[in-house]
Each structure stands twice: as structure tokens, then as C-alpha cells.
DRENTIFI-886229 format. One line per field, with one value per residue: x, y, z of N, C-alpha, C in turn; residue number from 1; residue in one letter. Coordinates in pm, 1 decimal, decimal comma, always signed. Each point is the difference from the previous one (the first is absolute). Example, Ala and Ser with C-alpha at 12.3 -4.5 7.8 and 13.67 -1.06 7.14 Angstrom:
! residues 2
nx = +1319,0  -35,0
ny = -569,0  +105,0
nz = +780,0  -72,0
cax = -89,0  +82,0
cay = +119,0  +119,0
caz = +0,0  +6,0
cx = +90,0  -77,0
cy = +120,0  +109,0
cz = +0,0  +73,0
seq = 1  2
type = a  s
END
This chain:
! residues 122
nx = -598,5  -78,8  +44,6  -101,4  +61,8  -110,0  -7,2  +130,4  +34,8  -26,0  -29,0  -95,1  +41,6  -59,7  +82,9  -25,3  +46,0  +9,2  +56,8  +54,6  -21,4  +62,5  -54,3  +109,6  -26,4  -120,5  -36,8  -38,4  -111,5  +102,4  +41,5  +79,6  -72,8  +93,8  +16,3  +121,7  +64,4  +77,1  +7,8  +46,2  +107,3  -107,1  -31,6  +2,9  -127,3  -68,4  -84,1  -18,6  -88,9  -16,3  -85,6  -86,0  +61,6  -9,5  +120,2  +15,3  +96,9  +26,6  +111,6  -53,7  -27,6  -106,5  +120,1  +63,3  -26,0  +26,4  +5,6  -68,4  +40,3  -48,1  -102,1  +47,0  +19,2  -81,8  +84,3  -87,2  +65,5  -118,0  +61,8  -68,2  -37,6  +68,7  +109,1  +72,8  -30,5  -97,3  +76,6  +12,4  +90,8  -105,0  +9,9  -34,9  -61,4  +56,8  -83,4  +56,1  +67,3  -119,9  +71,5  +68,9  -126,0  +5,9  +95,7  +91,1  +65,0  +88,1  +73,6  -123,8  +27,7  -24,0  -101,4  +79,5  -83,9  +2,7  -117,0  -85,5  +40,4  -27,3  -35,7  -9,1  -44,9  +62,6
ny = +460,4  +72,6  -70,3  +41,9  -84,2  -27,1  +22,4  -22,8  -91,2  +22,3  -129,5  -27,4  -119,1  -32,5  +100,9  +123,2  +3,7  +122,5  -61,3  +114,4  +4,7  +115,1  -11,1  +34,4  +67,1  -52,7  -81,3  +45,1  +25,2  +17,0  +43,7  -105,1  +5,1  +13,1  -97,1  +30,0  -91,2  +56,6  -113,3  +43,0  -9,8  +46,2  -83,8  +89,1  +19,6  -62,5  +103,6  +94,1  -16,7  +106,1  -49,5  -82,6  -114,8  -81,3  -7,2  -103,7  +28,7  -128,7  +55,8  +75,8  -101,4  +76,4  +55,0  +0,4  +126,7  -21,7  +131,5  +55,1  +124,6  -31,6  +53,2  -64,1  -93,5  -71,3  -72,0  -81,1  -24,0  -55,9  +12,2  -111,6  -22,4  +108,3  -59,6  -38,7  -110,2  +87,7  +8,4  +114,5  +28,8  +75,3  -56,7  +118,0  -73,5  +24,7  -44,4  +52,0  -113,2  +25,6  -49,3  +76,9  +29,8  -21,5  +83,4  -74,1  +18,6  +32,8  -78,4  -43,7  +60,2  +92,1  +33,7  +58,6  +0,2  +93,3  -54,7  -70,3  +30,7  -129,4  +29,2  -131,4  +49,8  -93,6
nz = +397,4  +72,8  +103,1  +72,1  +82,8  +68,4  +130,8  -8,0  +89,9  +128,5  +1,7  +87,2  +31,6  -113,6  -4,0  -42,0  -123,3  -48,5  -100,2  -36,3  -128,7  -11,6  -118,8  -62,8  -108,4  +25,6  -99,6  +118,0  -62,9  -81,4  +118,7  -1,4  +110,3  +91,6  +88,9  +41,3  +68,8  +90,9  +67,1  +116,3  -76,7  -64,0  -95,9  -96,6  +36,9  -91,7  -1,9  -90,8  -97,1  -81,9  -91,9  -58,8  -7,6  +102,9  +56,6  +83,6  +86,4  +7,8  +39,9  -95,4  -78,5  -15,9  +10,1  -115,2  -30,4  -126,2  -15,0  -97,2  -8,6  -117,3  +60,7  +105,6  -92,3  +72,3  +69,4  +56,4  +110,7  +15,0  +115,9  +10,2  +124,4  +23,5  -47,5  +102,2  -65,2  +14,8  +106,3  -65,2  -90,8  -22,3  -120,3  -46,8  -92,7  -117,3  -91,5  -110,0  +6,3  -46,1  -100,3  +85,6  -19,7  +129,3  -42,5  +63,2  -113,0  +91,7  -75,1  +9,3  +113,6  -90,0  +78,0  +89,5  +102,2  +94,7  +17,7  +71,3  +122,6  +7,4  +124,8  +14,8  +113,7  +70,3
cax = -104,8  +32,7  -91,4  +17,3  -77,5  -21,1  -95,1  +60,4  +4,6  +4,7  -133,2  +0,4  -49,7  -144,6  -45,5  -8,5  +66,3  -35,9  +107,9  -39,9  +108,6  -39,2  +82,9  +0,5  +82,1  -44,1  -142,5  -13,1  -102,3  +48,4  +114,9  -6,4  +50,1  +12,1  +78,0  +94,6  +49,9  +126,2  +27,2  +144,5  +66,5  -74,1  -12,6  -120,9  -102,6  -122,9  -114,1  -126,5  +3,2  -130,2  -16,5  -142,4  -15,1  +103,8  +54,0  +67,5  +80,5  -81,0  +19,4  -81,9  -132,9  -105,6  +27,8  +36,5  -78,0  +58,3  -99,0  +55,3  -88,5  +63,3  -23,1  +95,7  +132,4  +47,5  -25,6  -9,1  +8,6  -63,6  +57,4  -74,3  +45,9  +144,6  +79,7  +140,0  +73,8  -28,4  +91,4  +90,7  -12,2  -91,5  +32,8  -96,1  +64,4  -82,4  +50,7  -82,4  -31,6  -118,6  +3,3  +66,4  -98,5  +16,2  +136,9  +35,8  +144,4  +31,9  +66,6  -100,8  -55,8  +103,9  +7,3  -11,7  -2,0  +108,6  -24,8  -55,5  +24,0  -111,4  +47,1  -110,8  +48,6  -75,2
cay = -32,6  +27,8  -64,7  +49,3  -83,1  +54,1  -73,1  -97,1  +36,5  -105,8  -47,3  -126,4  -117,0  +0,1  +132,2  +31,9  +116,6  +26,2  +61,4  +65,2  +32,2  +97,3  -12,3  +113,3  -20,2  -117,8  -17,7  -89,1  -103,1  -110,4  -60,5  -102,9  +55,9  -104,2  +18,7  -99,7  +30,9  -61,3  -2,6  -3,0  -127,9  -86,8  +46,2  +73,3  -92,2  +53,7  +6,4  +9,4  +83,1  +29,7  +72,3  +14,0  -104,2  -2,7  -127,3  +14,6  -107,2  -86,4  +37,5  +115,7  -16,8  +0,5  +101,5  +123,6  +34,5  +103,6  +69,0  +115,7  +108,7  +52,2  +144,7  +64,7  -59,6  -60,0  -140,3  -15,6  -134,6  -9,2  -116,4  -34,9  -118,5  +0,2  -91,4  +46,0  -36,5  +98,6  +112,5  +10,4  +120,9  -26,6  +78,8  +13,1  -25,2  +24,2  -56,7  +44,4  -109,1  -64,1  -144,7  -61,2  -28,9  -132,6  -23,3  +24,0  +20,5  +141,2  +53,9  +32,6  +131,7  +94,0  +120,7  -28,2  +110,6  +3,4  -91,8  +48,4  -103,5  -52,0  -79,3  -60,3  -49,8  -115,8
caz = +96,4  +140,0  +93,1  +136,6  +92,2  +133,7  +82,0  +89,9  +141,2  +100,3  +35,7  +73,0  -71,4  -10,8  -42,0  -143,0  -55,9  -138,7  -76,0  -123,7  -92,6  -102,1  -120,4  -92,4  -118,7  -74,6  -29,1  +115,7  -13,3  -82,6  +65,5  +103,0  +125,4  +100,9  +121,9  +46,6  +133,5  +37,0  +142,5  +27,6  -17,4  -91,1  -137,1  -32,5  -47,0  -56,1  +91,3  -72,5  -119,5  -55,2  -125,0  +28,4  +102,0  +102,6  +44,0  +128,1  +56,1  +85,9  +140,1  +36,0  -57,4  +101,1  +102,8  -68,9  -118,9  -83,7  -81,8  -68,5  -39,2  -121,3  -7,5  +90,9  -22,2  +123,5  +30,3  +144,7  +55,6  +130,9  +67,2  +120,3  +74,3  -17,6  +79,4  +9,6  -121,1  -104,6  +18,2  -114,2  -81,2  -109,9  -118,3  -107,9  -128,9  -118,2  -124,4  -111,4  -92,2  +56,1  -21,6  +114,8  +104,2  +55,4  +43,9  +138,5  -4,1  +20,8  -118,8  -100,0  +30,1  -39,5  +82,3  +143,7  +93,6  +97,2  +110,6  +125,8  +100,4  +79,6  +112,5  +72,3  +127,6  +49,8
cx = +50,3  -107,8  +32,5  -91,1  -10,1  -91,8  +59,4  -0,7  +6,6  -142,0  +14,8  -53,1  -152,7  -57,7  +3,4  +83,7  -41,6  +117,2  -55,9  +122,8  -55,5  +97,7  -10,4  +90,0  -38,2  -146,1  -47,6  -93,3  +48,7  +114,7  -39,0  +66,2  +7,3  +79,0  +90,9  +38,3  +131,0  +20,8  +150,9  +56,8  -68,7  -2,9  -129,4  -102,3  -122,7  -110,5  -132,2  +18,4  -139,9  +15,2  -147,4  -38,9  +120,9  +55,6  +93,7  +96,8  -88,8  +6,0  -88,8  -143,5  -104,5  +21,1  +29,9  -90,5  +68,8  -110,6  +66,0  -108,3  +65,9  -19,6  +102,1  +142,0  +58,4  -33,9  +13,1  +12,3  -58,8  +45,5  -72,9  +59,2  +151,5  +69,5  +142,7  +81,1  -32,8  +91,9  +103,1  -4,1  -83,3  +28,9  -116,2  +73,6  -97,4  +67,5  -95,4  -39,2  -113,8  +2,9  +70,3  -96,6  +14,1  +140,6  +15,7  +149,2  +32,9  +66,1  -97,7  -64,3  +108,0  +17,2  -30,2  -5,1  +106,8  -19,6  -54,9  +3,6  -127,6  +58,7  -121,4  +55,7  -88,5  -57,0
cy = +32,1  -58,5  +47,0  -78,5  +67,8  -92,1  -103,8  +48,1  -122,0  -36,3  -130,6  -112,5  -2,7  +131,7  +17,1  +122,1  +12,8  +72,0  +61,6  +29,7  +93,2  -9,0  +125,8  -33,3  -120,0  +14,8  -107,8  -117,3  -120,4  -76,7  -110,9  +57,2  -109,1  +42,4  -120,8  +37,1  -72,5  +14,1  -6,2  -140,7  -95,6  +60,1  +78,2  -96,1  +75,3  -2,4  -3,1  +88,1  +14,5  +64,1  +40,8  -104,5  +0,7  -141,0  +25,3  -114,5  -82,0  +45,5  +116,5  -12,5  -9,9  +102,6  +136,8  +19,7  +113,0  +60,9  +120,9  +101,2  +67,4  +150,7  +76,7  -52,7  -58,3  -148,7  -15,9  -146,1  +4,9  -129,4  -21,6  -124,6  -14,9  -91,3  +54,6  -31,7  +88,1  +121,6  +1,2  +142,6  -37,5  +98,2  -1,1  -17,0  +24,4  -60,1  +33,9  -110,3  -83,0  -150,5  -72,2  -26,9  -146,3  -27,2  +32,4  +26,3  +146,3  +61,0  +36,4  +136,2  +105,4  +120,6  -34,1  +130,2  -16,8  -94,0  +68,8  -114,7  -34,3  -88,9  -49,3  -62,5  -113,6  +25,6
cz = +140,2  +88,9  +140,4  +91,7  +135,8  +78,0  +92,0  +143,2  +88,3  +40,2  +76,3  -87,9  +5,9  -47,7  -150,7  -33,2  -144,8  -65,6  -127,5  -84,8  -106,8  -116,1  -84,5  -118,0  -83,2  -40,2  +96,7  -26,4  -79,4  +65,2  +96,4  +124,9  +105,2  +121,2  +19,9  +143,1  +24,5  +149,4  +22,3  -15,7  -95,7  -140,0  -17,9  -58,3  -49,6  +104,7  -77,3  -122,6  -56,4  -137,4  +0,0  +103,6  +93,4  +19,3  +117,6  +27,1  +93,0  +145,2  +43,6  -50,2  +111,3  +109,5  -62,7  -121,6  -74,0  -85,1  -66,4  -29,5  -119,9  -15,9  +84,6  -15,6  +127,8  +5,8  +151,2  +38,8  +140,7  +64,8  +132,2  +64,2  -11,3  +99,7  +11,5  -124,8  -120,5  +10,7  -112,4  -53,4  -121,3  -114,0  -98,2  -132,4  -113,3  -122,8  -113,0  -96,6  +58,2  -13,3  +113,8  +115,7  +44,2  +51,1  +148,3  +13,2  +14,7  -122,7  -111,3  +22,8  -18,7  +89,6  +144,8  +78,4  +105,7  +117,4  +122,4  +100,3  +75,2  +108,9  +77,7  +127,3  +49,9  +138,1
seq = 1  2  3  4  5  6  7  8  9  10  11  12  13  14  15  16  17  18  19  20  21  22  23  24  25  26  27  28  29  30  31  32  33  34  35  36  37  38  39  40  41  42  43  44  45  46  47  48  49  50  51  52  53  54  55  56  57  58  59  60  61  62  63  64  65  66  67  68  69  70  71  72  73  74  75  76  77  78  79  80  81  82  83  84  85  86  87  88  89  90  91  92  93  94  95  96  97  98  99  100  101  102  103  104  105  106  107  108  109  110  111  112  113  114  115  116  117  118  119  120  121  122
type = v  q  l  q  a  s  g  g  g  l  v  q  a  g  g  s  l  r  l  s  c  a  a  s  g  v  t  f  s  s  y  l  m  g  w  f  r  q  a  p  g  k  e  r  e  f  v  a  a  i  l  s  n  t  y  y  a  d  s  v  k  g  r  f  t  i  s  r  d  n  a  k  n  t  v  t  l  q  m  n  s  l  k  p  e  d  s  a  v  y  y  c  v  a  e  g  a  r  w  k  y  g  t  r  r  e  n  d  f  g  s  w  g  q  g  t  l  v  t  v  s  s
END
């Protein structure tokens, strides 16, 4: 599985960014897809995931939206009302075991992209 994330950048607090992840080498529609993030000096944390339904970390619920396009093998994270504490490297992840739907554990996701940096200025 190869994952290529893009869309990071610098944005002011209250602004929006859209992250995209292109997947290859998988039967994309059957994969659990998600995003994690890691801020400097902090542990990596779950952000959101999608199979047919979605689930989110409490810290981003109502501000972030994860979606997928199975025809294009892409997953997108729309991030609105960004806060400085959202600044982090964001990682696209994939997992082929559908029964893991609902997991927030990074070890449950077998494939990781290279990460894209999001910086939110105050």
C-alpha cells in the first residue's frame, strides 16, 4: 500500500485547510482509511477515520470532516475553524482489516503515508 498525502501548509487561526491522500496498491473501497497527527514534543494521536461511516477524535469533532472518493482512491480531511493546537504533522493511514473499524490505536493501522505539515498561527 502506498499513501501520498498533500495539502498541508500555513494558515491563520480560524481558517481552513484541506488535506488529501492518494492510495495505490489496494482495493481502496474495502480499506479503513484515516488520519493521525503528531505535534512537536507530543505523542501521535488519532484524528479521524472512515470506512462507510466516520468517526472522529473529540478534539476535532464538528470542525473536521473526513470523506473518501472510492473512484479516485482518495481520502480527504477538510479542516475548518483551525486552532493553533491543530498544528502538527498529519499522517494518512490505511488498514485492510475492516473489522478494526472504530479503532483509534495507531498500531491497528498497517500502512502510513509520509506526513504533511499543518501550521496554524495565532
